[in-house]
C-alpha positions in Angstrom: 22.0 -22.4 -12.9 18.3 -20.8 -12.2 16.8 -23.4 -14.6 17.9 -26.1 -12.3 16.3 -24.3 -9.7 12.8 -23.8 -11.2 12.9 -27.5 -12.4 13.4 -28.6 -8.6 10.7 -26.3 -7.0 8.2 -27.8 -10.0 9.3 -31.2 -9.5 8.7 -30.9 -5.6 5.4 -29.6 -6.0 3.9 -33.0 -7.2 4.7 -35.1 -4.4 4.4 -32.1 -1.7 0.5 -31.6 -3.2 0.2 -35.4 -3.3 0.8 -35.2 1.0 -1.3 -32.1 1.1 -4.4 -34.1 -0.2 -3.4 -37.3 1.9 -3.5 -34.4 4.7 -7.0 -33.0 4.1 -8.4 -37.0 3.3 -7.0 -37.4 6.8 -8.0 -34.6 8.3 -11.3 -35.6 6.7 -11.8 -38.8 8.5 -10.3 -37.9 12.1 -12.7 -34.9 12.0 -16.0 -36.9 11.2 -14.6 -39.8 13.8 -13.8 -37.7 16.5 -15.8 -37.4 19.7 -16.6 -34.2 19.7 -18.2 -34.6 16.2 -19.7 -38.0 16.9 -21.6 -36.2 19.7 -23.1 -33.9 17.4 -23.8 -36.1 14.7 -24.2 -40.1 15.7 -22.4 -42.6 13.1 -24.7 -44.0 10.9 -22.4 -46.2 8.5 -18.7 -47.0 9.3 -15.5 -46.8 6.8 -12.7 -49.2 7.4 -9.6 -46.9 7.4 -7.2 -48.7 5.5 -9.7 -49.1 2.6 -10.6 -45.1 3.1 -6.6 -44.4 2.7 -6.4 -46.7 -0.5 -9.1 -44.7 -1.9 -8.0 -41.2 -0.6 -4.6 -42.5 -2.5 -6.1 -43.4 -5.6 -8.1 -40.0 -6.0 -5.4 -37.7 -5.0 -3.6 -39.0 -7.9 -6.7 -37.9 -10.2 -6.5 -34.9 -8.3 -3.0 -34.2 -9.2 -3.8 -35.5 -12.9 -6.4 -32.4 -13.1 -3.9 -30.0 -11.6 -1.5 -30.8 -14.2 -4.6 -30.1 -16.7 -5.6 -26.4 -14.9 -1.6 -25.5 -15.6 -0.9 -25.9 -11.7 2.9 -27.4 -12.8 4.0 -24.7 -14.8 7.9 -23.5 -14.4 6.4 -19.9 -14.7 5.6 -18.6 -11.0 1.7 -17.8 -10.9 0.4 -15.1 -9.3 -0.9 -16.0 -5.5 -4.9 -15.4 -6.5 -4.5 -16.9 -9.9 -2.9 -20.0 -8.3 -6.0 -19.9 -5.7 -8.7 -19.3 -7.9 -7.1 -22.7 -10.6 -6.5 -24.4 -7.2 -10.5 -23.8 -6.3 -11.3 -24.7 -9.7 -9.2 -27.9 -9.8 -10.1 -29.4 -6.4 -14.2 -28.9 -7.2 -13.9 -30.7 -10.1 -12.0 -33.5 -8.5 -14.5 -33.4 -5.8 -17.1 -33.7 -8.5 -15.0 -37.0 -9.8 -15.4 -38.1 -6.5 -19.6 -37.6 -5.9 -19.5 -39.3 -9.4 -17.3 -42.3 -8.3 -19.4 -42.8 -5.2 -22.4 -42.5 -7.3 -22.1 -45.2 -9.8 -20.3 -47.5 -7.3 -23.5 -47.8 -5.0 -21.8 -50.7 -3.2 -18.9 -48.2 -1.8 -20.3 -46.8 2.0 -19.0 -43.0 2.2 -20.0 -40.3 4.5 -21.7 -37.3 2.8 -19.4 -34.9 5.1 -16.5 -36.7 4.8 -17.1 -35.7 1.0 -17.6 -32.1 1.6 -14.6 -32.0 4.1 -12.3 -33.7 1.8 -12.9 -30.8 -0.5 -13.0 -28.1 1.7 -9.1 -29.4 3.4 -7.9 -30.0 0.1 -7.9 -26.3 -1.1 -6.9 -25.2 2.1 -3.9 -28.0 2.6 -2.6 -27.5 -0.9 -2.7 -24.0 -0.6 -1.4 -23.4 2.4 1.5 -25.6 1.6 2.0 -23.8 -1.9 2.2 -21.1 0.0 5.4 -21.9 2.2 6.9 -23.5 -0.6 6.4 -20.0 -2.5 7.6 -17.8 0.7 11.0 -20.7 0.9 11.6 -19.8 -3.0 11.3 -15.9 -2.2 13.7 -16.0 0.6 16.6 -18.3 -1.8 15.8 -15.5 -4.2 16.5 -12.8 -1.8 19.6 -14.2 -0.6 20.2 -14.7 -4.7 20.5 -18.3 -4.8 18.6 -19.6 -8.4 18.9 -16.5 -10.0 19.5 -16.3 -13.3 22.6 -14.1 -14.6 21.9 -11.1 -17.3 24.0 -9.8 -19.6 22.1 -6.2 -20.7 23.3 -4.4 -24.2 22.3 -1.4 -24.7 21.9 2.2 -23.2 19.0 4.7 -22.1 16.3 4.7 -19.8 14.3 2.1 -20.5 17.8 -0.5 -19.6 18.6 2.1 -16.6 15.0 1.3 -15.4 15.5 -2.4 -15.7 18.9 -2.9 -14.7 17.5 -1.2 -11.2 14.3 -2.9 -11.5 16.4 -6.1 -10.9 19.0 -4.6 -8.5 16.1 -3.3 -5.9 13.9 -6.8 -6.1 15.9 -10.2 -6.1 12.6 -11.7 -5.7 12.3 -11.2 -9.4 15.2 -13.8 -9.7 17.8 -11.8 -12.0 21.4 -10.7 -11.6 22.8 -8.7 -13.9 26.3 -9.8 -14.5 27.7 -7.3 -17.1 26.2 -4.3 -18.7 27.5 -2.8 -22.3 26.5 0.4 -23.6 26.8 -0.8 -27.4 27.6 -3.5 -29.4 31.2 -3.4 -31.1 33.8 -6.1 -31.9 34.8 -5.7 -28.1 31.7 -6.2 -26.5 31.6 -9.6 -28.8 35.0 -10.9 -27.6 33.8 -10.1 -24.0 30.6 -11.6 -24.2 32.3 -14.5 -25.6 35.0 -15.1 -22.9 32.1 -14.7 -19.8 29.9 -17.6 -22.0 32.9 -20.0 -22.2 33.7 -19.3 -18.3 29.4 -20.4 -18.2 28.8 -16.8 -16.2 25.5 -15.8 -18.2 21.9 -17.5 -18.6 20.7 -14.8 -20.5 21.0 -12.1 -23.1 18.8 -9.2 -23.1 19.2 -6.7 -25.9 18.2 -3.1 -24.8 18.8 -1.4 -27.6 15.5 -1.5 -30.2 17.5 0.9 -32.8 20.5 -1.5 -33.3 21.2 -2.3 -36.4 19.7 -5.3 -37.7 22.8 -7.3 -38.7 24.4 -6.5 -35.0 21.3 -8.2 -33.8 21.5 -10.8 -35.8 25.4 -11.4 -34.9 23.8 -11.4 -31.3 21.4 -14.1 -32.0 23.7 -16.2 -33.3 26.4 -16.0 -30.3 23.5 -17.0 -28.0 22.5 -19.6 -30.1 26.1 -21.0 -30.5 26.5 -21.2 -27.0 22.6 -22.3 -26.0 22.0 -19.4 -24.4 18.5 -17.7 -23.9 18.0 -14.4 -26.1 16.1 -11.4 -25.2 15.1 -7.9 -26.4 13.2 -5.1 -25.4 10.3 -4.2 -27.7 10.6 -1.0 -29.6 8.3 1.8 -29.6 5.3 0.7 -31.2 5.6 -3.0 -29.9 6.3 -1.5 -26.5 2.7 0.3 -26.8 0.7 -2.9 -26.0 1.2 -5.6 -23.6 -1.8 -7.6 -25.1 -1.5 -9.5 -28.2 -2.0 -12.6 -30.1 0.2 -14.3 -32.5 -1.2 -16.1 -35.3 -0.2 -17.9 -38.8 -1.9 -17.2 -42.3 -0.3 -19.4 -44.8 2.9 -19.4 -42.4 3.0 -15.9 -42.4 2.9 -14.3 -39.0 0.4 -11.9 -38.3 0.4 -9.8 -34.6 -3.3 -8.9 -33.4 -3.5 -6.4 -30.6 -5.8 -7.0 -28.1 -7.7 -4.6 -26.3 -9.3 -5.6 -23.2 -10.4 -8.9 -22.0 -13.5 -6.9 -20.9 -15.6 -7.8 -23.6 -18.5 -10.5 -24.2 -18.8 -12.2 -20.8 -16.1 -10.4 -19.2 -18.2 -7.0 -19.4 -21.5 -8.5 -18.5 -19.2 -10.4 -15.0 -18.0 -7.0 -13.9 -21.7 -5.3 -14.4 -23.1 -7.9 -11.9 -20.6 -8.0 -10.0 -20.6 -4.0 -9.9 -24.3 -4.2 -9.0 -24.4 -6.5 -6.1 -20.8 -5.1 -4.2 -22.0 -1.2 -4.6 -25.1 -2.2 -3.1 -23.5 -4.1 -0.7 -21.2 -1.2 0.4 -23.8 1.7 0.4 -25.6 -0.6 3.2 -22.2 -1.0 5.1 -21.0 2.6 4.9 -25.0 4.3 4.9 -24.0 5.1 8.3 -20.3 6.6 7.7 -21.9 8.4 4.8 -24.7 10.4 7.2 -22.5 11.1 9.7 -20.3 13.3 6.8 -22.8 14.7 5.3 -24.1 15.9 8.8 -20.5 17.2 9.7 -20.2 19.1 6.7 -23.5 20.8 7.1 -22.8 22.1 10.4 -19.0 23.2 9.7 -19.5 25.0 6.2 -21.8 26.9 4.1 -22.8 25.3 1.0 -24.8 21.8 -0.4 -23.9 18.4 1.2 -23.1 17.8 -2.3 -20.1 18.6 -4.8 -22.3 18.3 -7.6 -22.7 22.1 -9.3 -20.3 24.2 -10.5 -20.3 28.2 -9.4 -21.9 29.0 -12.5 -24.5 26.7 -11.5 -23.5 24.1 -14.4 -23.3 20.6 -13.5 -20.0 18.9 -12.4 -18.6 16.3 -15.0 -16.3 14.0 -15.7 -15.2 11.9 -18.6 -16.3 8.3 -19.0 -15.4 5.1 -21.2 -15.4 6.0 -25.1 -15.1 9.7 -23.8 -18.2 10.1 -23.0 -18.8 12.9 -19.9 -21.4 12.3 -17.2 -22.8 13.9 -14.5 -20.8 13.5 -11.5 -20.8 14.0 -7.8 -19.4 13.7 -4.4 -19.2 15.0 -0.7 -18.2 18.5 -1.1 -14.4 19.3 0.6 -14.1 22.5 -0.2 -15.7 26.1 0.7 -18.2 27.2 -1.5 -17.7 28.6 -5.2 -14.0 28.2 -4.7 -13.5 25.5 -7.4 -12.7 28.1 -10.1 -9.7 28.9 -8.7 -8.9 25.9 -10.1 -7.2 27.5 -12.9 -6.4 31.0 -12.0 -2.6 31.3 -12.9 -2.0 33.4 -9.7 -3.4 31.1 -7.2 -2.0 28.1 -9.6 1.5 29.5 -9.0 1.0 30.1 -5.3 -0.4 26.5 -4.5 0.4 24.3 -7.7 2.4 21.4 -8.0 4.6 21.4 -11.0 3.7 17.9 -12.6 3.7 16.7 -15.9 0.6 15.8 -17.8 -3.0 17.3 -18.1 -3.7 17.2 -14.7 -3.8 20.1 -11.8 -2.8 19.3 -8.6 -2.5 21.4 -5.2 -0.6 20.1 -2.1 -1.9 21.9 1.0 -4.9 23.0 -0.8 -6.4 26.1 1.3 -9.8 25.9 -0.4 -10.1 22.3 1.7 -11.9 22.6 4.7 -10.7 21.1 8.0 -13.8 18.4 7.3 -12.7 17.9 4.0 -9.6 17.5 4.7 -10.0 14.6 6.9 -12.6 13.1 4.4 -10.0 13.3 1.8 -7.6 11.2 3.5 -9.8 8.5 4.0 -11.7 8.9 1.1 -14.6 9.7 2.4 -16.1 11.9 -0.1 -15.8 9.6 -2.3 -18.3 7.2 -1.0 -21.5 8.4 -2.8 -19.6 7.6 -6.0 -21.1 4.1 -5.2 -24.4 5.4 -6.5 -23.1 6.5 -9.5 -21.6 2.8 -10.1 -25.5 1.1 -9.3 -26.4 3.9 -12.0 -23.6 2.3 -14.8 -21.8 5.6 -15.1 -18.5 4.6 -13.3 -17.4 1.1 -12.2 -15.8 -0.2 -8.6 -12.1 -0.7 -10.2 -10.8 1.3 -13.4 -9.0 4.7 -14.2 -9.8 7.4 -12.3 -12.4 10.0 -14.4 -10.9 13.0 -15.1 -12.6 16.3 -16.0 -13.2 17.4 -19.5 -10.7 20.1 -20.0 -7.9 17.6 -18.6 -8.9 14.9 -21.0 -8.8 17.2 -23.9 -4.8 17.7 -23.6 -4.4 14.2 -23.3 -1.9 13.1 -25.8 -2.9 10.4 -28.1 -1.9 7.1 -26.6 -3.1 8.3 -23.2 -6.4 8.2 -24.3 -6.7 4.7 -23.9 -7.6 4.5 -20.6 -11.1 6.0 -22.2 -11.4 2.4 -23.4 -13.4 1.5 -20.2 -15.5 2.7 -17.7 -13.6 4.5 -15.2 -13.3 3.5 -11.3 -13.8 4.6 -7.8 -10.5 2.9 -6.7 -7.8 1.0 -9.6 -4.2 0.4 -9.7 -2.9 3.2 -10.0 -5.0 4.8 -7.2 -3.2 1.5 -4.8 0.1 2.1 -6.3 0.5 5.5 -5.1 -2.6 7.6 -5.4 -2.0 11.2 -6.0 1.9 10.6 -5.8 2.1 9.3 -9.7 3.0 11.5 -12.6 0.1 11.2 -14.9 2.6 9.3 -17.5 3.1 6.5 -15.0 -0.8 6.4 -14.0 -1.5 5.8 -17.6 0.9 3.4 -17.8 -0.6 0.8 -15.0 -4.0 1.9 -15.8 -3.1 0.5 -19.7 -1.7 -2.7 -18.1 -4.9 -2.6 -16.0 -6.9 -2.7 -18.8 -5.1 -5.3 -21.3 -4.6 -7.6 -18.1 -8.2 -7.5 -16.3 -9.3 -10.3 -14.7 -12.1 -11.0 -12.1 -9.4 -11.6 -9.6 -7.4 -8.5 -10.0 -10.4 -6.6 -9.6 -10.8 -8.6 -6.0 -7.5 -8.1 -5.6 -7.9 -4.0 -5.9 -10.8 -3.7 -3.9 -9.3 -5.8 -0.9 -6.1 -4.0 -0.9 -8.0 -0.4 -1.4 -8.6 -0.2 2.5 -5.0 -0.7 3.3 -4.0 2.1 1.0 -6.7 4.8 2.4 -6.0 3.9 6.6 -2.2 4.6 5.3 -3.9 7.7 3.8 -0.5 7.9 1.8 -0.9 10.4 -1.8 -3.8 12.0 -0.8 -4.9 16.0 -1.6 
């Protein structure tokens, strides 16, 4: 069963972490007393190896306790970035405990280099060890070893998508044992028979409209056989992925939390935007100068797309639905933007897409140089200056035209709750190939699950997506 599978990997994590920490201590000692390092920095103190390893073992046990407090031994697998973040914080805390012990125990002879080396190597060794374990675990799951056997009850798009998701992604660790379209006495009989054979680990109710008495009967069956029961959220609950349950006088109350981007999260993101955008402007300035020269030499018009043919400023909609002046490198021929809403032009070149956005594939308005700039997103480099101004962020939902935002449905306007961004979850998940509804779902998930590590991951992944050129118009 999957429960034993998860518990086995969780239990193995403790001794493996301990070995990695001892390995880091041994590597630090070996490095400090190597001939090559002694030539660079002569020895002033001599630490007995036996005493050193005993001390290393004791502090490794302390670090294991710190790891446990940091949630590094959860039975649920953490994301790699989240695990690395917790690991860095935990090892830093462990190093501080070590430094404090050295300070207060003055007779203990030590080396500052060894302390620093142990701190750095512990992060490296433990993360590599956990990475290897993660790979082994995923290989086993791909081979369907350790899968949870799930029975899905219900029909509809959500149930079909979930079953298809489990089938295409075995690394998630779920195998659909049986599908029942609806609840009936025959379904109950077949379900009892499966449970007696111990062929089921979880029951998933994928029909939110099932009558309450049937749902309670299903829950009773799951409890009778000690089987995990799950259900898909109804339409109201599905609108939110970030909720907090509290109790007032024993009465449960669900609070819908908009985003972690409040308070210090908002301050951090703004400081991060300023520092990184300044760095990126310096790094990409030669490329921006080259792009400006090519635009000027190959087509008539200004270098930047900042004004419409009627002389008005180009606008995009920012946070809270407030428009702002937008600009980027011009990639089209002069004064052809007005064709965007021309019925005949849309009929000939436009794509039929769901949602308010107007998209054109193989757009004849784009210049040859503009196609290259768009393919590699070079036309958007001037947006770094908009980040400095505070109009947009480095990471966030894409800013859209005011006339497009006017056509948003109420639930789609949730993406206006934070600053738009140069890149975002939607951009690294398909760029222009996504339907607008899918783009909104992805951006909403980002808003409700924002973290510094998530922003960093999106920024690091963006160049690889851009180089591939997939989904760029």
